[in-house]
N, C-alpha and C positions, 0 to 999 in steps of 0.2 A: 517136558515139565520145566526144566531149568531155563531153556532159551526164552520161552514165553513168560516164565516167572520173572526173569531179569528185565524183559521188555515191559512188563506190568509195573515192576518196581521203579524203573527209571522214568517211565511215563507218568507214574503217580507223583513222583517227586517234581518232575518238570511242570506238571499241570497244577501244582500246589494244592493237592487234595481236592480238586474240583469234583463236584458231585452232580448227579443227574437224578431228578425226581420223576418217578413213573408209578402211577397208581398207589400213591402213598408209600412207596418204597424208594429209599435213597441208595443209589448205586454209584460208586466211585467211577468217574468218567474214564479213567485210564483202563479200569477193569473192563468196562463195556467196549472200549475200542479194541483191546487185545483179544477179548473173547470173540468179537465179531470177526476178526481176522482168523482166529482159530476155527471157527465154524466154517468160514469160507474155504479154508485149507482142507478141512475134512470133506466138504462137499465136492470139491475138485478132485480129491483123491478117489472118491467113489466112481467118478467117470473116467479115470485114467486106467488103461489096460494093465499096466505093470505096477500099479499102486493099489492099496486097499484101504478103505475107511475102516477105522476100528474104534469101537466104543470105549475100550480101555485107554486108548491113546487120547481120545477126547477128555476122558475123565482125569487123566494125568495132567493134561494141559489146564483144565479148569482148576484142579487142586493147586498147581503151581501158580496160577494167576491169583487165586485167593490168598495163598500163604505169603507170596511176595508183596502183594498190595498191602496186606495187613502189616507186614514188617516195615514197609515204607511209611505207613502211618505212624507206627511206633517210633521210628527213627526221626521223622519230622517233629513229633511231639517232644522228643528228648532234646532235640536241637533248639526248639523255641522256648524251652523252660528256663 
């Protein structure tokens, strides 16, 4: 949760809050990139004999990505005020 959260936070700051519109839903681009990496990681763990894909691990990653991206948005808003 922490590692991917930090990646989402730093990416969101670096991408300057870039957004991606899909089906009338606006998603921060950093969140989408880090989430895609997270999904890829869980899929590869499913096929590794000594690793296991876990839904709680995926949920923790998603929670970290959301929380840290939102905190990056709040930080950037406070800096620009």
